[in-house]
BALOBA-1460 file (C-alpha; in Angstrom, 3 decimals):
// residues 132
<rec num="1" residu="x" x="-31.947" y="44.712" z="-4.206"/>
<rec num="2" residu="x" x="-29.006" y="42.612" z="-3.051"/>
<rec num="3" residu="x" x="-28.899" y="41.209" z="0.480"/>
<rec num="4" residu="x" x="-26.368" y="42.571" z="2.927"/>
<rec num="5" residu="x" x="-23.016" y="40.781" z="2.816"/>
<rec num="6" residu="x" x="-22.514" y="38.143" z="5.459"/>
<rec num="7" residu="x" x="-20.716" y="39.460" z="8.502"/>
<rec num="8" residu="x" x="-18.089" y="37.264" z="10.134"/>
<rec num="9" residu="x" x="-19.211" y="35.933" z="13.492"/>
<rec num="10" residu="x" x="-17.182" y="33.783" z="15.823"/>
<rec num="11" residu="x" x="-18.750" y="30.395" z="16.624"/>
<rec num="12" residu="x" x="-19.456" y="31.503" z="20.207"/>
<rec num="13" residu="x" x="-21.589" y="34.380" z="18.834"/>
<rec num="14" residu="x" x="-23.762" y="32.332" z="16.471"/>
<rec num="15" residu="x" x="-26.531" y="31.693" z="19.011"/>
<rec num="16" residu="x" x="-27.083" y="35.493" z="19.223"/>
<rec num="17" residu="x" x="-27.896" y="35.809" z="15.514"/>
<rec num="18" residu="x" x="-31.507" y="35.947" z="14.335"/>
<rec num="19" residu="x" x="-33.054" y="33.249" z="12.180"/>
<rec num="20" residu="x" x="-32.394" y="33.651" z="8.451"/>
<rec num="21" residu="x" x="-29.367" y="35.940" z="8.819"/>
<rec num="22" residu="x" x="-26.354" y="35.418" z="6.561"/>
<rec num="23" residu="x" x="-23.123" y="34.779" z="8.429"/>
<rec num="24" residu="x" x="-19.540" y="33.753" z="7.937"/>
<rec num="25" residu="x" x="-17.799" y="31.660" z="10.545"/>
<rec num="26" residu="x" x="-15.036" y="29.127" z="10.889"/>
<rec num="27" residu="x" x="-14.195" y="26.032" z="12.869"/>
<rec num="28" residu="x" x="-12.417" y="22.707" z="12.847"/>
<rec num="29" residu="x" x="-14.312" y="19.861" z="11.160"/>
<rec num="30" residu="x" x="-14.769" y="17.252" z="13.878"/>
<rec num="31" residu="x" x="-17.571" y="15.175" z="12.396"/>
<rec num="32" residu="x" x="-19.237" y="14.630" z="9.042"/>
<rec num="33" residu="x" x="-22.290" y="12.465" z="8.337"/>
<rec num="34" residu="x" x="-22.839" y="12.306" z="4.557"/>
<rec num="35" residu="x" x="-26.090" y="10.328" z="4.882"/>
<rec num="36" residu="x" x="-27.574" y="13.212" z="6.931"/>
<rec num="37" residu="x" x="-25.692" y="16.010" z="5.101"/>
<rec num="38" residu="x" x="-24.464" y="17.358" z="8.442"/>
<rec num="39" residu="x" x="-21.072" y="18.444" z="9.629"/>
<rec num="40" residu="x" x="-19.946" y="19.560" z="13.074"/>
<rec num="41" residu="x" x="-17.462" y="22.406" z="13.380"/>
<rec num="42" residu="x" x="-15.728" y="22.934" z="16.719"/>
<rec num="43" residu="x" x="-13.697" y="25.776" z="18.094"/>
<rec num="44" residu="x" x="-12.264" y="26.740" z="21.449"/>
<rec num="45" residu="x" x="-12.331" y="30.100" z="23.191"/>
<rec num="46" residu="x" x="-10.475" y="30.200" z="26.486"/>
<rec num="47" residu="x" x="-11.294" y="26.814" z="28.020"/>
<rec num="48" residu="x" x="-14.762" y="26.446" z="26.497"/>
<rec num="49" residu="x" x="-15.444" y="24.345" z="23.407"/>
<rec num="50" residu="x" x="-18.177" y="25.461" z="21.011"/>
<rec num="51" residu="x" x="-19.821" y="23.262" z="18.385"/>
<rec num="52" residu="x" x="-21.844" y="24.339" z="15.384"/>
<rec num="53" residu="x" x="-24.005" y="22.061" z="13.244"/>
<rec num="54" residu="x" x="-23.672" y="22.789" z="9.522"/>
<rec num="55" residu="x" x="-26.185" y="21.565" z="6.940"/>
<rec num="56" residu="x" x="-24.074" y="20.626" z="3.885"/>
<rec num="57" residu="x" x="-26.814" y="19.793" z="1.354"/>
<rec num="58" residu="x" x="-26.002" y="22.761" z="-0.932"/>
<rec num="59" residu="x" x="-22.228" y="22.187" z="-0.982"/>
<rec num="60" residu="x" x="-22.120" y="18.445" z="-1.639"/>
<rec num="61" residu="x" x="-20.264" y="16.559" z="-2.837"/>
<rec num="62" residu="x" x="-17.157" y="17.753" z="-1.045"/>
<rec num="63" residu="x" x="-14.106" y="15.971" z="0.264"/>
<rec num="64" residu="x" x="-14.149" y="16.406" z="4.048"/>
<rec num="65" residu="x" x="-10.862" y="16.493" z="5.899"/>
<rec num="66" residu="x" x="-11.510" y="15.723" z="9.554"/>
<rec num="67" residu="x" x="-9.443" y="17.985" z="11.795"/>
<rec num="68" residu="x" x="-9.012" y="20.669" z="9.122"/>
<rec num="69" residu="x" x="-10.094" y="24.285" z="9.566"/>
<rec num="70" residu="x" x="-13.105" y="25.333" z="7.447"/>
<rec num="71" residu="x" x="-14.648" y="28.691" z="6.592"/>
<rec num="72" residu="x" x="-18.440" y="28.624" z="6.116"/>
<rec num="73" residu="x" x="-20.790" y="31.116" z="4.485"/>
<rec num="74" residu="x" x="-24.480" y="30.471" z="4.991"/>
<rec num="75" residu="x" x="-27.780" y="31.245" z="6.678"/>
<rec num="76" residu="x" x="-28.851" y="30.607" z="10.249"/>
<rec num="77" residu="x" x="-31.798" y="28.295" z="10.865"/>
<rec num="78" residu="x" x="-33.381" y="27.638" z="14.231"/>
<rec num="79" residu="x" x="-33.940" y="23.891" z="14.122"/>
<rec num="80" residu="x" x="-36.532" y="22.061" z="16.163"/>
<rec num="81" residu="x" x="-35.221" y="19.176" z="18.218"/>
<rec num="82" residu="x" x="-31.674" y="20.533" z="18.039"/>
<rec num="83" residu="x" x="-30.232" y="22.660" z="20.800"/>
<rec num="84" residu="x" x="-28.871" y="25.861" z="19.314"/>
<rec num="85" residu="x" x="-28.867" y="26.737" z="15.643"/>
<rec num="86" residu="x" x="-28.010" y="25.098" z="12.339"/>
<rec num="87" residu="x" x="-25.992" y="26.898" z="9.684"/>
<rec num="88" residu="x" x="-27.123" y="26.078" z="6.130"/>
<rec num="89" residu="x" x="-23.878" y="26.293" z="4.166"/>
<rec num="90" residu="x" x="-23.768" y="28.018" z="0.766"/>
<rec num="91" residu="x" x="-19.977" y="27.834" z="0.675"/>
<rec num="92" residu="x" x="-17.645" y="25.586" z="2.648"/>
<rec num="93" residu="x" x="-13.913" y="26.052" z="2.119"/>
<rec num="94" residu="x" x="-10.955" y="24.342" z="3.744"/>
<rec num="95" residu="x" x="-8.633" y="27.037" z="5.082"/>
<rec num="96" residu="x" x="-6.175" y="24.817" z="6.920"/>
<rec num="97" residu="x" x="-2.979" y="26.703" z="7.700"/>
<rec num="98" residu="x" x="-4.642" y="30.061" z="8.411"/>
<rec num="99" residu="x" x="-3.260" y="31.836" z="11.486"/>
<rec num="100" residu="x" x="-6.414" y="31.882" z="13.631"/>
<rec num="101" residu="x" x="-5.120" y="34.426" z="16.147"/>
<rec num="102" residu="x" x="-4.249" y="36.828" z="13.326"/>
<rec num="103" residu="x" x="-7.630" y="36.255" z="11.655"/>
<rec num="104" residu="x" x="-9.439" y="36.968" z="14.940"/>
<rec num="105" residu="x" x="-7.425" y="40.144" z="15.416"/>
<rec num="106" residu="x" x="-8.244" y="41.283" z="11.856"/>
<rec num="107" residu="x" x="-11.973" y="40.683" z="12.439"/>
<rec num="108" residu="x" x="-11.879" y="42.692" z="15.669"/>
<rec num="109" residu="x" x="-10.005" y="45.510" z="13.904"/>
<rec num="110" residu="x" x="-12.616" y="45.552" z="11.144"/>
<rec num="111" residu="x" x="-15.450" y="45.707" z="13.681"/>
<rec num="112" residu="x" x="-13.722" y="48.545" z="15.511"/>
<rec num="113" residu="x" x="-13.239" y="50.435" z="12.223"/>
<rec num="114" residu="x" x="-16.884" y="50.072" z="11.191"/>
<rec num="115" residu="x" x="-18.088" y="51.015" z="14.688"/>
<rec num="116" residu="x" x="-16.036" y="54.248" z="14.517"/>
<rec num="117" residu="x" x="-17.420" y="55.069" z="11.053"/>
<rec num="118" residu="x" x="-21.040" y="54.321" z="11.906"/>
<rec num="119" residu="x" x="-21.696" y="54.386" z="15.663"/>
<rec num="120" residu="x" x="-25.334" y="53.339" z="15.130"/>
<rec num="121" residu="x" x="-24.149" y="50.085" z="13.532"/>
<rec num="122" residu="x" x="-24.862" y="47.194" z="15.894"/>
<rec num="123" residu="x" x="-21.806" y="44.948" z="15.759"/>
<rec num="124" residu="x" x="-21.270" y="42.274" z="18.370"/>
<rec num="125" residu="x" x="-18.783" y="42.782" z="21.172"/>
<rec num="126" residu="x" x="-15.835" y="42.748" z="21.728"/>
<rec num="127" residu="x" x="-15.197" y="45.959" z="19.840"/>
<rec num="128" residu="x" x="-11.740" y="46.856" z="21.015"/>
<rec num="129" residu="x" x="-8.873" y="45.150" z="19.172"/>
<rec num="130" residu="x" x="-6.915" y="45.248" z="22.416"/>
<rec num="131" residu="x" x="-9.188" y="42.503" z="23.805"/>
<rec num="132" residu="x" x="-7.488" y="39.859" z="21.663"/>
């Protein structure tokens, strides 16, 4: 049986996801340490900055572009000694030039659609596309 497809989660929602879950997220590459196979993605919501540590072992070698927007598909790992979670990347793609506001609105619309179709489906808030 195939695993469920990874649901897109915003970086500020990642800490709510259980260990081992597949997720998609995005952020701006602010740091990359090839010797540790770790990258840091950052994103801002309102006035708060969020950072996500990404384990890049499975996607190396890749040509990092600091400051570029990346889309990541991977699994959540609760790491000891690290505050928060680590995302083990299976796919890491540069998506520089994507309209982030439009992408966020599309994700919220998709969540709203699925919530209307299956009310028992537990999708993270915000559900209403008018909250964008």
